[in-house]
C-alpha positions in Angstrom: 19.9 -22.7 -10.8 18.9 -24.1 -14.2 16.0 -26.5 -14.3 14.8 -28.4 -17.4 12.4 -30.5 -15.3 9.0 -31.2 -16.9 5.9 -31.0 -14.8 2.8 -33.1 -15.4 0.0 -30.9 -13.9 -2.5 -33.7 -14.5 -0.6 -36.1 -12.2 0.2 -33.6 -9.5 -1.4 -34.1 -6.1 -4.5 -31.9 -5.5 -3.6 -29.0 -3.3 -6.9 -29.4 -1.4 -5.7 -32.9 -0.3 -2.3 -31.7 0.8 -3.3 -28.6 2.7 -6.5 -29.7 4.4 -4.8 -32.5 6.4 -1.2 -31.4 6.9 1.3 -34.1 7.9 5.0 -33.7 8.8 7.0 -34.0 5.6 10.3 -35.1 7.2 11.9 -35.7 10.5 15.0 -33.9 11.8 16.5 -37.3 12.9 16.7 -38.4 9.3 20.1 -37.7 7.8 20.1 -34.6 5.6 20.2 -35.3 1.9 20.5 -31.6 0.9 20.9 -28.2 2.4 18.4 -25.5 3.2 16.5 -24.4 0.1 18.6 -27.0 -1.8 21.8 -25.1 -1.2 24.5 -27.9 -0.9 26.6 -25.7 1.5 23.8 -25.6 4.1 23.4 -29.4 4.8 24.4 -28.4 8.4 24.7 -25.1 10.3 28.5 -25.1 9.8 27.8 -24.6 6.1 26.8 -21.0 6.8 30.5 -20.2 7.7 31.8 -21.7 4.5 29.0 -19.9 2.5 30.1 -16.7 4.2 33.7 -17.1 3.3 32.9 -17.9 -0.3 30.7 -14.8 -0.5 33.5 -12.6 0.8 35.8 -14.0 -2.0 33.2 -13.5 -4.6 32.6 -9.9 -3.5 36.3 -9.1 -3.5 36.5 -10.4 -7.1 33.5 -8.3 -8.2 35.0 -5.2 -6.6 38.3 -5.8 -8.4 36.4 -6.2 -11.7 34.5 -2.9 -11.2 37.7 -1.0 -10.5 39.5 -2.5 -13.4 39.8 0.1 -16.2 40.0 -2.8 -18.7 36.8 -4.6 -17.6 35.0 -6.6 -20.3 31.4 -6.1 -19.1 28.7 -3.5 -18.5 29.3 -1.9 -15.1 25.7 -2.2 -13.9 25.8 -5.9 -14.6 28.8 -6.4 -12.3 27.2 -4.2 -9.6 24.1 -6.4 -9.7 26.2 -9.6 -9.5 27.9 -8.1 -6.4 24.5 -7.3 -4.9 23.2 -10.7 -5.8 26.1 -12.4 -4.1 25.5 -10.5 -0.9 21.7 -10.9 -1.0 21.7 -14.7 -1.7 23.4 -15.2 1.6 22.0 -12.2 3.6 18.4 -12.7 2.7 18.5 -16.5 3.4 20.4 -15.9 6.7 17.9 -13.2 7.8 15.0 -15.6 7.2 16.6 -18.6 8.9 17.6 -16.3 11.8 13.9 -15.6 12.5 12.3 -18.9 11.4 14.6 -21.9 12.2 13.8 -23.8 15.5 17.4 -25.1 15.8 19.5 -22.7 17.9 22.7 -23.8 16.1 21.3 -22.7 12.7 20.0 -19.5 14.3 23.4 -18.6 15.7 25.1 -19.4 12.5 22.6 -17.3 10.5 22.9 -14.4 13.0 26.7 -14.5 12.5 26.2 -14.3 8.8 23.8 -11.3 9.1 26.4 -9.4 11.1 29.2 -10.3 8.7 27.1 -9.3 5.7 26.2 -6.0 7.3 29.9 -5.3 7.9 30.7 -6.0 4.3 27.8 -3.8 3.1 29.0 -0.9 5.3 32.5 -1.3 3.9 31.2 -1.3 0.3 29.0 1.7 1.0 32.2 3.6 1.9 34.3 2.5 -1.0 34.8 5.7 -3.0 36.4 3.8 -6.0 33.1 1.9 -6.5 31.1 5.1 -6.2 33.4 7.1 -8.5 33.3 4.4 -11.2 29.5 4.1 -11.0 28.9 7.9 -11.0 31.1 8.4 -14.1 29.2 5.7 -16.0 25.8 7.2 -15.0 26.9 10.7 -16.0 29.0 9.9 -19.1 27.8 6.5 -20.2 29.6 3.2 -20.2 32.1 2.0 -22.8 29.8 -1.1 -23.1 26.3 -0.5 -24.4 23.6 0.5 -21.8 19.8 0.1 -22.0 17.2 2.3 -20.3 17.0 -0.5 -17.6 20.8 -0.3 -17.1 20.6 3.4 -16.6 17.6 3.2 -14.2 19.2 0.4 -12.1 22.5 2.2 -12.1 20.9 5.4 -10.8 19.2 3.3 -8.0 22.6 1.9 -7.0 24.1 5.4 -7.1 21.2 6.7 -4.9 21.8 3.9 -2.4 25.5 5.0 -2.2 24.5 8.7 -1.6 22.0 7.8 1.1 25.0 6.8 3.1 26.8 10.1 2.4 29.7 8.8 0.3 29.5 11.9 -1.8 30.2 14.1 1.2 33.5 15.3 2.6 34.9 12.9 5.2 33.7 14.7 8.3 30.1 14.9 7.1 30.2 11.3 5.8 31.3 10.1 9.2 28.4 12.1 10.7 26.0 10.4 8.4 27.4 6.9 9.4 27.0 7.8 13.1 23.4 9.2 12.5 22.4 6.0 10.7 23.7 3.8 13.6 21.9 6.0 16.1 18.7 5.8 14.1 18.9 2.0 13.9 19.4 1.6 17.7 16.8 4.3 18.6 14.2 2.6 16.3 14.8 -0.8 17.8 14.5 0.7 21.3 11.2 2.5 20.3 9.9 -0.8 18.9 10.6 -2.5 22.2 9.0 0.3 24.2 5.9 0.1 22.0 5.3 -3.5 23.2 5.8 -2.8 26.9 2.6 -2.8 29.0 1.8 0.2 31.1 2.5 0.0 34.8 0.1 2.1 36.9 -0.3 2.8 40.6 -3.9 1.7 41.2 -4.2 4.2 44.1 -3.9 7.0 41.6 -7.0 5.8 39.8 -10.7 6.3 40.8 -12.0 3.2 42.6 -14.4 2.3 39.8 -11.6 2.3 37.3 -9.1 0.3 39.4 -11.7 -2.3 40.1 -12.5 -2.7 36.4 -8.9 -2.9 35.4 -7.8 -5.1 38.4 -6.8 -8.1 36.2 -3.0 -8.3 36.8 -0.5 -6.8 39.2 3.3 -6.9 39.3 5.4 -7.8 42.4 5.2 -4.2 43.7 1.4 -4.1 43.6 1.3 -2.0 40.5 -1.4 -2.5 37.9 -0.3 -4.0 34.5 -2.3 -2.8 31.5 -1.0 -4.6 28.4 -3.7 -3.6 25.8 -6.5 -1.1 25.4 -9.3 -3.7 25.9 -11.1 -2.3 22.8 -13.2 -5.5 22.4 -14.6 -5.4 25.9 -18.4 -5.1 26.2 -17.9 -2.9 29.3 -17.7 0.8 28.2 -16.1 1.8 31.6 -13.3 -0.8 31.0 -12.8 0.3 27.4 -12.5 4.0 28.4 -10.2 3.3 31.4 -7.9 0.9 29.5 -7.7 3.2 26.5 -6.7 6.2 28.7 -4.2 4.3 30.8 -2.6 2.3 27.9 -2.3 5.4 25.7 -1.2 7.7 28.5 2.0 9.8 28.2 5.2 8.0 28.4 8.4 10.0 28.9 10.7 7.1 27.7 8.8 6.5 24.5 8.4 10.2 23.8 12.1 10.9 24.1 12.9 7.9 21.8 10.4 9.1 19.2 11.7 12.7 19.4 15.3 11.5 19.0 14.3 9.3 16.0 12.5 12.1 14.2 15.2 14.7 14.9 18.0 12.3 13.8 16.2 11.4 10.6 15.8 15.1 9.8 19.5 15.9 10.4 20.4 12.9 8.2 18.2 14.2 5.4 19.6 17.7 5.6 23.2 16.5 5.7 22.6 14.4 2.5 21.0 17.4 0.7 17.3 16.7 1.1 14.8 19.3 2.5 13.3 16.6 4.8 13.4 12.9 5.6 10.2 12.5 3.7 11.8 13.8 0.5 14.6 11.3 1.0 12.3 8.4 1.7 10.0 9.1 -1.3 12.7 9.8 -3.9 12.1 6.7 -6.1 8.5 6.0 -5.2 5.2 6.4 -7.1 4.6 9.6 -5.1 8.1 10.8 -5.7 7.7 13.7 -3.2 5.8 14.7 0.0 3.7 17.4 -1.8 2.2 14.7 -4.0 1.3 12.6 -1.0 -0.3 15.5 0.9 -2.3 16.6 -2.1 -3.6 13.1 -2.4 -4.4 12.9 1.3 -6.1 16.3 1.4 -8.4 15.4 -1.6 -9.2 12.1 0.0 -9.8 13.7 3.3 -12.5 16.1 1.9 -14.3 13.2 0.4 -14.1 10.9 3.4 -15.3 13.5 5.9 -18.7 13.5 4.3 -19.0 9.7 4.1 -17.6 9.0 7.6 -20.3 11.1 9.2 -22.8 8.3 8.2 -20.5 5.7 9.8 -20.4 7.5 13.1 -24.1 8.0 13.1 -24.5 4.2 12.7 -22.1 3.6 15.6 -24.0 6.1 17.7 -27.4 4.3 17.1 -25.7 1.1 18.1 -24.3 2.8 21.2 -27.8 3.7 22.6 -27.4 7.2 21.0 -24.6 7.9 23.4 -21.5 9.9 22.1 -19.0 7.6 20.3 -15.5 7.9 21.6 -12.3 6.5 20.2 -12.4 3.6 22.6 -15.8 2.6 21.4 -15.1 2.3 17.7 -13.6 -1.2 17.4 -16.2 -2.7 19.7 -19.1 -1.1 18.0 -18.0 -1.8 14.4 -17.2 -5.4 15.2 -20.6 -5.9 16.8 -22.5 -4.3 13.9 -20.6 -6.3 11.3 -21.3 -9.5 13.1 -25.0 -8.7 13.3 -25.0 -7.8 9.7 -23.4 -11.1 8.6 -26.2 -13.0 10.3 -24.0 -16.1 10.3 -21.4 -17.2 12.8 -17.7 -17.1 11.7 -17.5 -20.9 11.8 -20.3 -21.0 9.2 -18.1 -18.9 6.8 -15.0 -20.9 7.7 -16.7 -24.1 6.7 -16.6 -22.8 3.1 -12.9 -21.7 3.3 -10.8 -24.8 3.9 -7.1 -24.0 3.4 -7.0 -26.7 0.7 -9.9 -25.1 -1.2 -8.4 -21.7 -0.9 -5.1 -23.0 -2.4 -7.1 -24.6 -5.2 -8.7 -21.2 -5.6 -5.3 -19.4 -5.9 -4.2 -22.0 -8.4 -7.3 -21.5 -10.5 -6.9 -17.7 -10.4 -3.2 -17.8 -11.4 -3.9 -20.3 -14.1 -6.7 -18.3 -15.6 -4.8 -15.0 -15.4 -1.2 -16.0 -16.1 -1.3 -19.5 -17.5 0.7 -20.8 -14.5 0.2 -23.6 -12.0 1.2 -24.3 -8.4 2.7 -27.8 -8.4 3.5 -29.7 -5.2 7.1 -31.0 -4.8 8.4 -33.2 -2.0 10.8 -31.5 0.3 14.0 -33.6 0.9 15.5 -33.9 4.4 17.6 -30.9 5.1 15.9 -28.6 2.6 13.3 -27.3 5.1 13.5 -25.8 8.5 10.4 -27.2 10.3 7.7 -29.8 9.9 4.5 -29.2 8.0 6.2 -27.3 5.2 5.1 -27.4 1.6 7.1 -26.6 -1.5 5.3 -25.4 -4.6 6.9 -25.1 -8.0 5.4 -22.3 -10.0 5.3 -23.5 -13.6 4.1 -21.7 -16.8 2.4 -23.9 -19.3 4.8 -22.9 -22.1 7.8 -21.2 -20.3 8.4 -24.0 -17.7 9.6 -23.4 -14.1 9.3 -19.8 -12.9 10.3 -20.2 -9.3 9.6 -21.9 -5.9 7.2 -20.9 -3.1 7.8 -22.5 0.3 4.7 -22.5 2.4 5.2 -22.2 6.2 1.6 -21.9 7.2 1.2 -23.5 10.7 1.9 -22.0 14.1 4.7 -23.4 16.2 6.5 -22.4 19.4 8.9 -19.5 18.8 7.5 -18.6 15.4 6.9 -14.9 14.6 3.2 -14.1 14.6 3.0 -11.7 11.6 1.9 -13.1 8.2 4.6 -12.2 5.7 6.4 -12.9 2.4 10.2 -13.4 2.4 12.4 -13.2 -0.7 15.1 -15.8 -0.1 16.6 -15.4 -3.6 15.6 -12.9 -6.3 15.5 -13.7 -10.0 18.0 -12.4 -12.5 19.3 -13.1 -16.0 22.5 -15.2 -15.8 25.5 -14.8 -18.1 24.4 -17.7 -20.3 21.0 -16.1 -20.8 19.2 -18.6 -18.6 17.4 -17.3 -15.5 18.2 -17.5 -11.8 15.0 -19.0 -10.3 13.5 -16.9 -7.5 12.8 -18.5 -4.2 10.3 -17.1 -1.7 8.6 -18.1 1.6 5.0 -17.3 2.5 4.7 -17.4 6.3 1.3 -17.6 8.1 0.2 -18.6 11.6 -2.7 -21.0 11.0 -3.9 -22.9 14.1 -4.8 -26.5 13.4 -5.1 -29.6 15.5 -4.8 -33.1 14.1 -8.0 -35.1 14.1 -10.1 -31.9 14.2 -11.0 -32.1 10.6 -9.6 -30.0 7.7 -7.9 -26.7 8.2 -10.6 -24.0 8.1 -9.9 -20.2 7.7 -12.0 -17.2 8.7 -12.6 -14.7 6.0 -9.9 -12.3 7.4 -7.3 -15.1 7.2 -8.3 -15.8 3.6 -7.6 -12.2 2.8 -4.2 -12.5 4.4 -3.4 -15.6 2.5 -4.3 -14.1 -0.8 -2.4 -10.9 0.1 0.8 -12.7 0.8 0.4 -14.8 -2.4 0.1 -11.6 -4.3 3.6 -10.7 -3.2 4.8 -14.2 -4.0 3.5 -14.2 -7.5 4.9 -10.7 -8.1 8.3 -12.3 -7.2 7.6 -15.3 -9.5 6.4 -13.2 -12.5 9.2 -10.6 -12.3 11.6 -11.2 -15.2 14.0 -8.4 -14.8 17.6 -8.6 -16.0 18.8 -7.5 -12.5 17.9 -9.1 -9.1 18.3 -5.6 -7.5 14.8 -4.7 -8.9 13.2 -8.1 -9.2 9.6 -8.6 -8.1 8.8 -6.9 -4.8 12.3 -5.2 -4.8 10.7 -1.9 -5.7 9.2 1.2 -4.0 6.9 0.4 -1.1 3.8 2.0 -2.7 4.3 -0.1 -5.8 5.2 -3.4 -4.0 1.9 -3.5 -2.2 -0.2 -3.0 -5.3 -0.3 -6.6 -6.6 -0.9 -8.0 -3.1 -3.8 -5.6 -2.4 -5.2 -6.4 -5.8 -5.3 -10.1 -4.7 -7.5 -9.2 -1.8 -10.3 -8.5 -4.3 -10.1 -12.1 -5.3 -10.6 -13.1 -1.6 -13.7 -10.9 -1.2 -15.6 -10.5 -4.4 -18.6 -12.9 -4.8 -18.0 -13.5 -8.5 -14.6 -15.0 -7.7 -15.4 -16.6 -4.3 -18.2 -18.7 -5.8 -15.6 -20.6 -7.9 -13.6 -22.0 -5.0 -15.5 -21.6 -1.7 -17.2 -25.0 -1.1 -18.4 -26.5 2.2 -15.8 -28.9 3.4 -18.5 -31.6 4.1 -21.2 -31.2 1.5 -18.9 -29.7 -1.3 -21.7 -27.2 -2.1 -20.7 -23.7 -3.0 -21.4 -20.8 -0.6 -25.1 -19.8 -0.8 -25.8 -16.5 -2.6 -27.1 -14.8 0.6 -23.9 -15.6 2.5 -21.8 -14.3 -0.4 -23.6 -11.0 -0.4 -23.5 -10.6 3.4 -19.8 -11.3 3.4 -19.1 -8.9 0.6 -21.2 -6.1 2.1 -19.6 -6.5 5.6 -16.3 -5.6 4.0 -17.6 -2.2 3.2 -19.4 -1.4 6.4 -17.5 1.5 8.0 -15.1 1.6 5.0 -15.1 5.4 5.1 -14.3 5.8 8.8 -11.7 3.0 8.7 -10.0 4.6 5.8 -10.2 8.0 7.5 -8.2 6.5 10.4 -5.5 5.2 8.0 -5.4 8.6 6.3 -4.9 10.3 9.7 -2.0 7.9 10.5 -0.5 8.8 7.0 -0.9 12.5 7.5 0.8 12.3 11.0 3.6 10.3 9.5 4.1 12.9 6.8 4.1 15.8 9.2 6.5 14.1 11.6 8.9 13.5 8.8 8.7 16.8 6.8 8.7 19.5 9.6 11.1 18.2 12.2 12.3 19.7 14.4 8.8 20.7 15.4 7.6 23.8 17.3 5.0 21.4 18.7 5.8 18.2 20.5 4.5 15.0 18.8 1.4 14.8 21.1 0.4 18.5 20.5 0.8 18.0 16.7 -1.3 14.9 16.9 -4.1 16.8 18.7 -3.9 19.6 16.2 -4.1 17.3 13.1 -6.8 15.2 14.6 -9.3 18.1 14.4 -8.7 18.3 10.6 -8.2 14.7 9.6 -10.2 12.5 11.9 -13.9 12.3 12.8 -13.5 11.9 16.5 -11.9 14.4 18.9 -8.5 14.0 20.6 -8.7 12.5 24.1 -6.9 14.7 26.5 -3.7 13.4 28.2 -3.3 10.5 25.7 -0.4 9.9 23.3 -1.3 6.9 21.1 1.5 7.7 18.7 3.8 6.2 21.2 2.3 2.8 20.4 2.6 3.2 16.7 5.5 1.0 15.7 5.1 1.7 12.0 7.0 5.0 12.4 10.1 2.9 12.5 9.6 0.6 9.4 7.4 2.9 7.4 9.0 6.3 8.2 7.3 8.8 5.8 5.9 5.9 3.8 2.8 4.8 5.8 0.7 6.4 3.0 1.8 3.6 0.7 -1.0 1.3 1.6 -3.6 3.9 0.5 -1.8 4.5 -2.8 -1.5 0.7 -3.4 -5.2 0.3 -2.5 -6.1 3.1 -5.0 -4.1 1.4 -7.8 -5.8 -1.9 -7.0 -9.2 -0.4 -7.0 -8.6 1.4 -10.3 -7.3 -1.8 -11.8 -10.2 -3.8 -10.6 -13.0 -1.5 -11.7 -11.3 -0.6 -15.0 -10.1 -4.0 -16.2 -11.2 -6.9 -14.1 -14.6 -6.4 -12.3 -16.7 -7.7 -15.2 -14.4 -10.7 -15.9 -11.9 -11.2 -13.0 -10.4 -14.3 -14.6 -9.8 -12.7 -18.0 -6.5 -14.1 -19.5 -6.0 -11.1 -21.7 -6.1 -8.7 -18.8 -3.9 -11.1 -16.7 -1.3 -11.2 -19.4 -1.4 -7.4 -19.8 -0.9 -7.0 -16.0 2.0 -9.3 -16.1 3.8 -8.0 -19.2 3.1 -4.3 -18.6 3.6 -4.2 -14.9 4.5 -7.2 -12.8 7.4 -8.5 -14.9 9.3 -5.2 -14.5 9.5 -5.3 -10.7 11.4 -2.0 -9.9 13.1 -2.0 -13.3 11.2 1.1 -14.5 10.6 4.4 -12.6 7.6 3.6 -10.4 5.2 6.3 -11.4 5.9 5.7 -15.1 5.4 2.0 -14.7 1.9 2.2 -13.2 0.9 5.1 -15.5 1.9 3.1 -18.5 0.0 0.0 -17.2 -3.1 2.0 -16.3 -2.9 3.9 -19.5 -3.5 7.2 -17.7 -1.3 9.5 -15.6 -1.2 8.7 -11.9 -2.3 11.9 -10.2 -3.5 12.6 -6.6 -7.0 13.1 -8.1 -7.0 9.7 -9.8 -5.9 7.9 -6.6 -8.4 9.6 -4.4 -11.3 9.1 -6.8 -10.4 5.4 -7.2 -10.7 4.9 -3.4 -14.0 6.8 -3.2 -15.4 4.8 -6.1 -14.5 1.6 -4.3 -16.2 2.8 -1.1 -19.3 4.1 -2.9 -19.7 0.9 -4.9 -19.4 -1.2 -1.8 -21.9 0.9 0.1 -24.5 0.4 -2.6 -24.1 -3.3 -2.3 -24.3 -3.0 1.5 -27.6 -1.1 1.3 -29.0 -3.7 -1.1 -27.8 -6.5 1.2 -29.4 -5.0 4.2 -32.9 -4.8 2.6 
């Protein structure tokens, strides 16, 4: 897509007006004028089938070019075009499959996803492609290669070898079978995680069954669908926790099979463990780096979390604090500390003002603006969508962000950022404009006033826009590494950094205004809100650390001499401040083992990078243009186009070590605690 359109920011509609009173932008009954996301092929669901066939033709042509000894272009460039052709359809189809309310579109998108997966599997087993790429990576290309070409080529090669193409045929087929088994087992484990526990009430003490007697199935069995961690009744909290987190043979077998298969896969492909395989191109690079970081952090957090548990104990009438008490007690104490109702804070966080705040922040840091554009019939997939053009004041259009913010029947509940099309340099040296979607689930009722957000929802909004702007500012030559298409521990860094802009008083005061009086949030409210974020920061981070350690152990030492529950109990003594509860197995409800296998630590690393960036470069002047431009040009624009650890080390101007990461997190906690103490006096 090439766009020479000029944008008049002065004439653009205010974002506050658009987002505070959302109105349907089009009706499905109107004849479509364009296709989904402006793609002319997708003016109707049948277009997916034509799009699919054209993609197959394009892919075949790129494969022929790669294998042609007389090719006229750099090999990595052709590989990226092949990848781009697949991703432009597959990414869009994956999003439409999950987001579109029309079943015809969903079915067509699902068919595309299946077809694209089949093509990818076929390409991953094409030894001619692999051989040509490997030769170029080892011996160089006959066409000039840059450092970026070499790096991206090595990433493509690594993707090939993850699928075992470098192995002899019997082992390669074994890897294919293992991958399929892991995929199915992971999906089954995710399903099992969401299942409620079915318990025979006669097997429970009377006092417990009476407290839990909320819902029964047709056989008279008790249904426990959640751990009731917010309940004021301590008996209910304890009973629900123990029942909900009780042993489950089905889930335990699935988790065991998942971990064992991943370990076999790693060994077959030449890695010591699955964690070594998963961390290959990350900031951490290997499990020993991760564990060194977690162990240093653990020793610092243990001291600080003791104070958190003492505070909880005082609020619990000096009774012992158990795992089922933590969420209830911390929420209660935070609410008391705030001294204002959530609706009081929400009154200062209308969605429109938050969007104006994002626009102000991005303009100050990066010289860009979020400009509203009308969505034409057929371009969107639901009502109440917004399309924002991201424009630079001198560079012009950088990309598009579609905002799907409001709840609707059948919509997924998790807030998220989807890349529909990545950016890349085109053969004529123009740039393929990236397209992303930011998905939220905001509840709003017409005639109930403007859309108001609680502080936690503001954080989520800013987090997802951190991802979106990463995608917009990425200016890599290759879409394979554009924006958020990088290592997980790097991809979360810009989005976690944006959370500071949602929580720090020196920024909030610029955009948080009462929706009626238009007065800024009072200083006392700002301080209370900021301080509440750091209440129990040590104990909450300790829990995340424990999850990360468990994830590492499960993925580095399989098969285990201990079962997953015994290992959890053993590690909990060393890495968590509360004791293990006998006959429980909460790991069987931890779905992140599937999507984040060996990479759950990533959030802590990203948070450490964000903390270091904030206190070193932004805290004194969060809207500093010089620092914003440096963040863009030395970090964000590269996406995954440089090795991850080198990229962040170059940007931070210091080596990224386990000690640096741990100290950055502790600095953040200690600084926040100082403010909390001051706020409480």
